[in-house]
C-alpha positions in Angstrom: 0.0 0.0 0.0 1.5 3.3 -1.1 1.0 6.4 1.0 0.9 9.7 -0.8 3.2 12.3 0.7 2.5 16.0 0.4 5.0 18.7 1.0 4.2 20.9 4.0 2.6 24.2 3.1 5.1 27.1 3.2 4.2 29.9 5.6 3.2 33.1 3.8 4.8 36.4 4.9 3.4 39.8 3.8 0.2 40.6 1.9 -1.6 38.1 -0.3 -0.9 38.4 -4.1 -4.4 39.7 -4.7 -3.9 42.4 -2.0 -0.6 43.3 -3.6 -2.3 43.7 -7.0 -5.0 45.8 -5.4 -2.5 48.1 -3.7 -0.6 48.5 -7.1 -3.8 49.5 -8.9 -4.8 52.0 -6.3 -1.2 53.4 -6.1 -1.2 54.0 -9.9 -4.5 55.8 -9.8 -3.4 58.0 -6.9 -0.2 58.9 -8.8 -2.5 59.9 -11.7 -4.3 62.5 -9.5 -7.1 60.6 -7.7 -7.6 60.5 -4.0 -7.3 57.2 -2.2 -11.1 57.1 -1.7 -11.7 57.7 -5.4 -9.1 55.1 -6.5 -10.5 52.5 -4.1 -14.0 53.0 -5.5 -12.7 52.8 -9.0 -11.2 49.3 -8.3 -14.3 48.2 -6.4 -13.1 48.1 -2.7 -13.6 50.1 0.4 -11.2 53.0 1.1 -10.8 51.8 4.7 -9.5 48.5 3.5 -6.8 50.3 1.5 -5.8 52.5 4.5 -5.7 49.3 6.6 -3.4 47.5 4.1 -1.2 50.5 3.7 -0.7 51.0 7.5 0.9 47.6 7.9 4.7 47.4 7.5 4.5 44.8 4.7 1.7 46.7 2.9 3.6 50.0 3.2 6.6 48.5 1.4 4.3 47.3 -1.4 2.6 50.7 -1.6 5.9 52.7 -1.7 7.4 50.5 -4.4 4.2 50.6 -6.6 3.8 54.4 -6.1 7.4 55.1 -7.0 7.1 52.9 -10.1 3.9 54.8 -11.1 5.7 58.1 -10.6 8.6 57.0 -12.8 6.1 55.9 -15.6 3.5 58.7 -15.6 5.1 61.5 -13.6 3.6 63.3 -10.6 4.9 64.2 -7.1 7.8 62.1 -5.8 6.1 61.2 -2.5 2.4 61.0 -1.9 2.9 61.4 1.8 4.8 64.7 1.4 3.0 66.5 -1.4 -0.7 66.9 -1.1 -2.5 69.2 -3.5 -2.5 73.0 -2.7 -6.1 72.9 -1.5 -5.5 69.9 0.7 -2.3 71.5 2.0 -4.2 74.6 3.0 -6.8 72.4 4.7 -4.1 70.6 6.7 -2.5 73.8 7.8 -5.8 75.1 9.1 -6.4 71.9 11.1 -2.8 71.7 12.4 -2.9 75.3 13.8 -5.9 74.3 15.9 -4.4 71.0 17.0 -1.1 72.7 17.9 -2.9 75.0 20.3 -3.9 72.1 22.4 -7.3 71.1 20.9 -8.4 67.7 19.5 -8.9 66.8 15.8 -12.7 66.4 16.5 -12.8 70.0 17.9 -10.8 71.2 14.8 -13.4 69.5 12.5 -16.3 71.3 14.4 -14.6 74.7 14.1 -13.7 74.4 10.4 -17.0 72.8 9.5 -15.4 69.6 8.3 -16.4 66.0 8.8 -14.4 64.2 11.4 -13.7 61.4 8.9 -12.1 64.0 6.6 -9.8 65.3 9.3 -8.6 61.8 10.2 -8.1 61.1 6.4 -5.8 64.2 6.3 -3.9 62.9 9.3 -3.5 59.3 8.0 -2.9 59.9 4.3 -0.5 62.8 4.4 1.0 62.0 7.8 4.5 63.2 7.0 3.3 66.5 5.7 1.0 66.7 8.8 3.9 66.0 11.2 6.1 68.7 9.5 3.4 71.3 9.6 2.5 70.4 13.2 6.2 70.8 14.3 6.4 74.2 12.5 3.1 75.4 14.2 4.3 74.3 17.7 7.7 76.1 17.1 5.8 79.2 16.1 3.7 79.1 19.2 6.8 78.6 21.4 8.6 81.6 19.7 5.6 83.8 20.6 5.6 82.5 24.2 2.2 80.9 23.9 1.6 77.8 26.1 -1.0 75.5 24.5 -3.9 74.8 26.8 -4.8 71.1 26.8 -8.4 70.6 25.8 -10.2 67.8 27.6 -11.1 64.6 26.0 -14.5 63.7 24.6 -15.9 62.1 27.8 -14.8 65.0 30.0 -16.1 67.6 27.5 -19.5 65.9 27.4 -19.6 66.0 31.2 -18.7 69.7 31.3 -21.5 70.4 28.7 -24.0 68.5 30.8 -23.0 70.4 33.9 -23.1 73.8 32.2 -26.6 73.2 30.9 -27.8 72.9 34.5 -25.7 75.6 36.1 -27.1 78.3 33.7 -30.5 77.7 35.3 -29.2 79.0 38.6 -28.2 75.6 40.2 -24.8 75.3 41.8 -22.1 73.1 40.5 -22.5 70.8 43.4 -26.3 70.5 42.8 -25.7 69.9 39.1 -23.2 67.2 39.9 -25.7 65.4 42.3 -28.4 65.6 39.6 -26.1 64.0 37.0 -24.5 61.5 39.4 -21.0 63.0 39.1 -18.5 63.4 41.9 -18.8 66.9 43.4 -15.0 67.2 43.8 -14.5 66.2 40.1 -17.1 68.7 38.9 -15.3 71.5 40.7 -12.0 70.4 39.3 -13.4 70.8 35.7 -13.9 74.6 36.4 -10.4 74.8 37.9 -8.6 73.1 35.0 -10.7 74.4 32.1 -12.0 77.7 33.2 -11.9 79.4 29.8 -13.6 76.5 28.1 -16.3 76.5 30.8 -16.9 80.3 30.3 -17.3 79.7 26.6 -19.7 76.9 27.0 -21.7 78.9 29.7 -22.0 81.8 27.3 -23.3 79.5 24.5 -25.7 77.7 26.8 -27.0 80.9 28.3 -27.8 82.3 24.8 -29.6 79.2 23.9 -31.4 79.1 27.2 -32.6 82.7 26.9 -34.1 81.9 23.5 -35.8 78.9 25.1 -37.2 81.0 27.9 -38.5 83.6 25.5 -40.2 80.9 23.4 -41.8 79.2 26.4 -42.7 82.2 28.6 -43.4 84.8 26.0 -45.1 83.2 23.0 -46.7 86.5 21.9 -43.4 88.3 21.6 -43.3 90.0 25.0 -40.2 90.1 27.0 -40.5 88.2 30.3 -38.6 89.0 33.4 -35.2 87.5 33.1 -35.2 85.7 36.4 -33.5 82.4 37.2 -36.9 81.1 38.5 -38.4 81.6 35.1 -35.5 80.0 33.3 -35.7 77.0 35.6 -39.5 76.7 34.9 -38.8 76.7 31.2 -36.2 74.0 31.6 -38.5 71.8 33.6 -41.2 72.4 31.0 -38.9 71.3 28.2 -37.7 68.2 30.2 -41.3 67.2 30.9 -42.2 67.5 27.2 -39.2 65.4 26.3 -40.0 62.8 28.9 -43.6 62.6 27.7 -42.5 62.2 24.1 -39.9 59.5 24.9 -42.4 57.6 27.1 -45.5 57.7 24.8 -44.4 58.3 21.2 -41.0 56.7 20.3 -42.3 55.8 16.9 -39.0 55.6 15.2 -38.8 51.8 15.2 -41.2 49.4 13.8 -43.1 47.4 16.5 -44.9 44.8 14.4 -43.1 41.6 13.5 -43.4 40.9 9.8 -41.4 39.1 7.1 -40.7 42.4 5.2 -38.7 43.9 8.0 -34.9 43.9 7.8 -32.6 41.9 9.9 -31.5 44.9 12.0 -35.2 45.8 12.7 -35.8 42.1 13.6 -32.9 42.3 16.1 -34.2 45.6 17.7 -37.8 44.5 17.9 -37.6 40.8 18.7 -34.1 39.4 19.3 -32.7 41.8 21.9 -35.9 42.5 24.0 -37.3 38.9 23.8 -34.3 36.6 23.6 -31.1 38.2 24.8 -32.0 40.9 27.4 -34.1 38.6 29.6 -31.1 36.3 30.0 -29.1 39.2 31.4 -26.7 39.6 28.5 -24.4 42.5 28.9 -24.2 45.5 26.5 -21.0 44.0 25.1 -23.1 41.2 23.6 -25.4 43.8 22.0 -22.4 45.6 20.6 -21.1 42.4 19.0 -24.4 41.7 17.3 -24.7 45.3 16.1 -21.1 45.1 14.7 -22.1 42.0 12.6 -25.4 43.6 11.5 -23.6 46.8 10.3 -21.3 44.6 8.2 -24.3 42.7 6.9 -26.1 45.9 5.9 -23.0 47.2 4.1 -22.2 44.0 2.1 -25.7 42.6 1.4 -27.9 45.7 1.2 -29.9 44.5 4.2 -32.8 42.8 2.3 -36.1 41.9 3.9 -36.3 38.7 5.9 -38.4 36.9 3.3 -35.8 37.8 0.6 -32.8 36.3 2.4 -31.8 33.2 0.4 -29.0 30.8 0.4 -27.3 32.8 -2.3 -27.6 35.9 -0.2 -25.8 34.3 2.7 -23.2 32.7 0.5 -22.5 36.0 -1.2 -22.2 37.7 2.2 -19.8 35.1 3.5 -17.7 35.4 0.4 -17.5 39.2 0.7 -16.5 39.0 4.3 -13.8 36.6 3.4 -12.4 39.0 0.9 -11.9 41.6 3.6 -8.7 41.7 5.6 -10.1 39.8 8.6 -8.9 36.9 10.6 -10.5 33.5 10.3 -12.1 33.7 13.7 -13.5 37.2 13.0 -15.0 35.8 9.7 -16.5 32.9 11.7 -18.0 35.3 14.3 -19.7 37.5 11.7 -21.1 34.7 9.5 -22.4 32.6 12.4 -24.0 35.6 14.1 -26.0 36.4 10.9 -26.8 32.8 10.5 -28.1 32.6 14.1 -30.4 35.6 13.5 -31.7 34.1 10.2 -32.4 30.8 12.0 -34.5 32.7 14.6 -36.7 34.1 11.9 -38.0 30.5 11.3 -40.7 28.6 13.1 -40.1 27.6 16.8 -39.1 24.1 17.4 -37.3 22.0 20.0 -33.9 22.9 18.5 -35.0 26.5 17.7 -36.7 27.8 20.9 -36.3 31.4 19.9 -37.9 31.0 16.5 -40.3 33.9 15.6 -42.2 32.1 12.9 -41.8 34.8 10.3 -40.1 32.7 7.6 -41.3 29.1 6.8 -37.8 27.8 5.8 -34.9 30.1 6.7 -31.8 29.9 4.4 -28.7 28.1 5.7 -25.1 27.8 4.7 -22.2 25.8 6.4 -20.3 27.7 9.0 -16.7 28.7 8.1 -13.9 27.0 9.8 -12.8 28.3 13.1 -9.1 28.4 14.0 -7.7 27.6 17.4 -4.5 29.6 17.7 -1.6 28.8 20.0 -1.6 30.9 23.2 0.7 34.0 23.2 3.8 33.8 25.4 3.5 35.1 29.0 5.6 37.7 30.7 8.8 36.4 32.3 9.6 37.3 35.9 12.5 39.4 34.7 10.3 41.4 32.4 7.8 42.1 35.2 10.7 43.2 37.4 11.9 45.6 34.8 8.4 46.9 34.2 8.0 47.6 38.0 11.4 49.3 38.0 10.5 52.0 35.5 7.1 52.9 37.0 8.3 55.9 39.1 9.6 57.6 35.9 6.8 56.5 33.4 3.6 56.3 35.4 3.4 60.0 36.3 0.5 61.3 34.1 -2.3 58.8 35.0 -4.2 58.1 37.2 -4.3 61.3 39.3 -5.8 60.0 42.5 -5.6 61.5 46.0 -3.5 59.7 48.6 -1.0 57.8 46.5 1.1 58.2 43.3 0.3 56.8 39.9 3.3 54.4 40.2 1.7 52.9 43.4 -1.6 52.3 41.5 0.1 50.7 38.5 2.4 48.6 40.8 -0.7 47.2 42.6 -2.4 46.4 39.3 0.6 44.5 38.0 1.3 42.5 41.2 -2.3 41.6 41.9 -2.9 40.6 38.3 0.2 38.4 38.5 -0.4 36.9 41.9 -4.1 36.1 41.3 -4.3 35.4 37.6 -7.5 37.5 37.3 -8.8 38.7 34.0 -8.4 42.5 33.5 -12.2 42.9 33.2 -12.6 41.3 36.7 -9.6 43.0 38.2 -11.0 46.5 37.6 -14.4 45.5 39.1 -13.4 44.1 42.5 -14.6 46.1 45.6 -13.2 46.4 49.1 -16.4 44.9 50.4 -15.5 41.6 48.7 -12.2 41.3 50.6 -12.1 39.3 53.9 -8.6 39.0 55.1 -6.7 37.0 52.4 -9.9 35.8 50.8 -11.6 37.7 47.9 -15.1 36.5 47.3 -16.1 37.5 43.7 -19.8 37.3 42.8 -20.9 36.0 39.4 -22.0 39.5 38.3 -18.4 40.7 37.8 -16.8 37.5 36.6 -16.9 35.4 33.4 -19.3 32.5 33.7 -22.2 31.7 36.0 -20.3 30.8 39.2 -18.8 33.1 41.8 -15.2 32.5 42.7 -12.9 32.4 45.7 -9.6 34.2 45.1 -6.7 34.0 47.6 -4.6 37.1 47.9 -1.1 36.2 49.1 1.1 38.6 51.1 2.7 40.4 48.1 -0.7 41.1 46.6 -2.1 42.4 49.9 1.0 44.6 50.5 0.6 46.0 47.0 -3.0 47.2 47.5 -2.6 48.3 51.1 -1.7 52.0 50.1 -5.0 52.1 48.0 -7.2 50.9 51.0 -10.4 52.7 51.6 -13.5 51.8 53.6 -15.5 50.9 50.5 -15.7 51.2 46.7 -13.6 49.9 43.9 -10.1 48.7 44.7 -8.8 50.1 41.5 -11.1 53.1 41.0 -10.8 55.1 37.9 -13.7 57.4 38.1 -11.5 60.5 38.4 -9.6 60.1 35.1 -10.6 59.3 31.5 -10.1 55.6 31.9 -10.9 53.0 29.3 -9.3 50.3 27.2 -7.6 52.8 24.9 -6.3 55.0 27.7 -5.0 52.0 29.7 -3.3 50.5 26.7 -1.6 53.8 25.8 0.0 54.2 29.2 0.8 50.5 29.6 2.6 50.5 26.2 4.6 53.6 27.1 5.8 51.9 30.3 6.7 48.6 28.6 8.6 50.4 25.9 10.7 52.3 28.5 11.4 49.0 30.3 12.3 47.1 27.1 9.5 44.7 27.6 7.5 43.1 24.8 4.1 44.7 24.1 1.9 42.2 25.9 -1.5 43.0 27.4 -2.4 42.6 31.1 -3.8 39.2 30.1 -0.2 38.2 29.7 0.1 38.4 33.5 -2.7 35.8 33.8 -0.6 33.5 31.6 2.5 34.1 33.7 0.5 33.1 36.8 -0.8 30.0 35.2 2.7 29.0 34.1 4.3 29.6 37.5 1.5 28.2 39.7 1.1 25.2 37.4 4.6 24.2 38.3 3.7 24.3 42.0 0.1 22.9 42.2 -2.0 22.4 39.1 -5.2 22.0 41.1 -4.6 25.4 42.8 -3.9 26.9 39.4 -7.2 25.6 37.9 -9.2 26.9 40.9 -7.7 30.4 40.7 -8.2 30.6 36.9 -11.8 29.2 37.2 -11.1 26.4 34.6 -12.4 23.4 36.5 -14.1 20.3 35.1 -17.2 18.7 36.7 -15.1 16.4 38.9 -12.7 19.1 40.1 -15.6 21.5 40.6 -17.4 18.9 42.9 -14.2 18.3 44.8 -13.5 22.0 45.3 -17.1 22.6 46.4 -17.6 19.7 48.8 -14.3 18.0 49.8 -11.2 20.2 49.4 -10.5 23.1 51.7 -9.8 25.6 48.9 -8.4 28.3 51.2 -5.8 26.0 52.7 -4.8 24.6 49.3 -4.5 28.0 47.7 -2.6 29.5 50.7 0.0 26.8 50.6 0.5 27.0 46.8 0.5 30.8 46.5 2.9 31.2 49.4 5.5 29.4 47.1 4.7 31.5 44.0 8.0 33.2 42.9 8.0 37.0 42.8 9.6 39.3 40.3 12.9 40.2 42.0 13.6 44.0 42.2 16.4 45.3 40.1 18.2 46.8 43.2 18.2 43.5 45.1 19.4 41.6 42.0 22.4 44.0 41.5 23.2 43.8 45.2 23.3 40.0 45.0 25.6 40.2 42.1 
């Protein structure tokens, strides 16, 4: 019996051949005078896909080579990143002058009457020209002795606007903060840090409010007494009117289930309120569904439910595969849309959520899902170097009273390493959950349906001791613009200064699993929450988990400080 041998598939580096051809065609059209968006539409792809390919290192090399070849053949500027058209260059200079004075690109778009998408296109497409003009504008401001005032971010700006809309009615800042659920101290700090901006917003809100008062209190054109009581009455009238409209009307969405509604309407009217929200699904689940639905609407045209055929689903799956997405992302979008289409069919034992709108819903096989190898964890040496640079790199954020930012970051790193908690759980633990060394985490803040007992060893307790308060979040971040993007930006800056690989906080969970697994695999599984049925029963009924975890985590190796290591040498 002869066995056929096949040569192993060679790994592919860089863009696919079809992607290279696409970039070459777009580069030639851009060299001929088109914008990237126009060229992308000419070749039949989305402009964002071209920007995405071009941002990558391998794609950038293909683009530069193709663009230079096009310039040599048909002429044109020698560098598309340096030489925008005169009109575009003037547009960039206007935006850059506003950004150099400490404002955001979104604010610059509002002032100049541009779309935010256009401003970001100017920044990404002609980034070298942008950087040169920005450096020149900053140098000009420094020569004039002007210190740019840092404009707050979008979240803080929205909070200031909400506060100002109430303070113009005569309410104090403290009362406005209580009405909106903000911290009184934080609300006062907005006025201290951004006084000029608050004055501008107050003047704008006052003018709008005066017009509102005149409309509500003097409908016949008379001039009412300009009193704060009258203004507050007008505000309350407007709020009552809005509340009544929102409660009784709200006719924007269709409320009747029918086969001629779109898949997005079906999700809003039936799937979310009837199938997902009663289960207690988080808003993150809703965001994932909406992301797939937006892609479905863009690629399929969002046909009615009774017009979704097998060909429609197959064409959607093919278009998704043509985009620069990973196999698992393709699997997520296609299976999400297939699940929604299945729910339009009749209810059955295998389809409990069926709405009965379509007699035989279309179906296609699900794409293949990939199970990637886990990323490497941090080494103890890398954690030690990260901790060593915190006093110099953790200064900007977070600004909390009673301890330095380096103390906050040190506690985050050490607790994440010594417990193996996921970042989402780590930032939701409260002081009320802590009882000595035991942290009892309820199911509401943890992945899965079971609460978890987490043991804090001595290094973890010592790290969070400077942060101790009677109640509230252990790692509170209500006083600074925290989020995944902010956290990632500051973490990346610290890791780069320490010479550490750019790994997420999840890498500390992998490090814990690696080190604790060498000591006691059962303790590692209990801490991570990855227990089979047998181990779960043993942990619930037979094993003293606290004693087991205390013995194992007491032996967990700690990142050795740089100073002690040098002294030992």
